[in-house]
N, C-alpha and C positions, 0 to 999 in steps of 0.2 A: 389221325385226323378223320373226322366224321362230318358228313353233310346231311342236313335235314331240310326237307321242303315243308314249310308250314302253310296251312290253309285256313283262311277265315271264310267259311262258306257263304255264298250268296248267289242269287240268280242274276240280279242287275249288276252287281259288282262283287267279284270273288277276290279277296286278298290272297296273294301268293308271295312267299319269300323263301329264299334259299340262304341258309346260314351254315357257316363252317365253324366247327369247334376244333381248336388245336390246343390241347391241354386245358387250361382254364380260360382261354381267350376265345371270344366269339368274333367272327368277321362276317359282315353282310356281303353276300355274293350278288344277290339280286332281290329286288322287291318291286311290287306293283300290283296292278289289278287287271283281271279279265273282266271286261264290261260287255254287257249285252243290252240291246235296245228293247224297251218295253213294248214297242210296236210290232216286234217279231213274234212269230208263233213260238210257243214254249219248246217244242221239239227242236226248232232251229237254234234257239238260245242255248239249249243243253248241248247240241252238237258243237256250237262255238266253244263252249267251255271244255268239252271233251277234246277237241282238236288243239286248242291253245294250251291247256294244261298238259296235255300229252307232249306237245313241243317243248314246254318248259322242263318237264321231267327228262326228256331226251337230252336237252342241252346241259342240264346241271348234274345229271347222274347222282341223285341223292342216295344215301344209304338207308333211309327210312322216311316216313311221312308222319306228320302230326296234324290232325284235322280237329279243329275245335268242335266239341259237342254242342248241340243246339239246345237252347232253352227258350221257349216261347210261352208267354202267358195267355194272350188273348187271340191274336190274329191267326187263326188256323189256316186261312188261304195263303197268307204270306209264308207261314211255316212250311206248308206243303211244297211250295216251289223251292224254298231254300233246302229242304230235305232232299229234293230231287237233284239239285246241284251238288249237294254234299255226297249223294250216292255216286255221282260221276267221279268225284275225287277218289272215293273208296274203290270203285271199279278200276280206275287207272292204277291205283296202288296194287291191286290184285294182278293186273296185266303185267306190271313191271316187277312183280314179286317183292314189293316193298313192305317191310313190317310197318304196321300202322299203330299209332298211339292217338288216343282220343281224349285229350284233356277237357275238363269242364271249364267254363269261363272263370270260376272261382279258383281253380287250380292254376290257371295262367296268371291271374292277378297275384296269387300267393307266391308263385315262383319268381315272377318278375319284380314285384313290389314288396313282398314280405307279408302282405295281408290280403285275404281273399275278397275283401269288399272295396278294394281300391277303385277310385273313379277312373274312367277311360283316359283322362288327361294324364293321370299319374303313370299309367301303363305306358303311354306314349313317351313321356319324359324319361322313364327308366329304360325303355328300349333304346332310346337315343344314347343314354349314358352308358349302358352295358356294351353297346357296339361302338362307342366313341364316334358317333355321327355328329356332323356339324349342325344338322337340323333335325327336327322331329320328322319322321317319315310320314308322308302324306300320300293318299288320304288315310284316314284312320283304319280302313280295312287292311291296308298294307302293314301298318304298325301292329295291328292285331295278328296278322299272319306271322310277323317276326316273333311276337310273344308266344304264339303257338309253337313255333320252331324251337325257341329257347326252352320251353316247357317240355317239348319232345325229347331234348337231350337229357333232361332230368329223369324222365320216365324210362328212357333207354338205359341210362346208368343204373337205375333201380332194378330193372329187369335183369341186367347183367350181374348185379350183386347177388340177387336171389338165385340166379342160375349157378353162379360160382360157389355159392354156399350150399349147393345141393338141394335147393328148394324143389318142391313138387312141380315137375314140369307140366303135369296135366292141368294144374291150376293156372299156369301162365298162358295168357291169351295174347294174340296179336292186337286185340282191341280191348 
């Protein structure tokens, strides 16, 4: 059995989910969001994320972390803050010696739905189905974090296959 903590980065709301894989079965252990107030100073908001995500890691003891890679087209200011929140997740992974996988949004959609351009609603429905949940996880940031965790298992298995086949370890990266 393996546990992955999946992260959908955000400053105002960071999705966090812990998923257990037992053979071919996934089970949701926890999911939700870490929320910060836009009225607070950025440093205080980042500290809140650091503390709450650290507490989550402590309580669930994951084997690795999967943090969605960011893609932003236009709004650089928003992107800057989200990158900072994402950096907090990566810092905590280093602190807890967790291997990190960084799937792109298209990889998450491909893994969860079977095609890399799936709409957000399709990802949410497939996450619900894959985990046998009665309802679609809300808010969508939590569902995205679950998708990141499920994709993390796929990337973890791929890394293990390459290592077992005697692949070039120098080319294997934690990210």
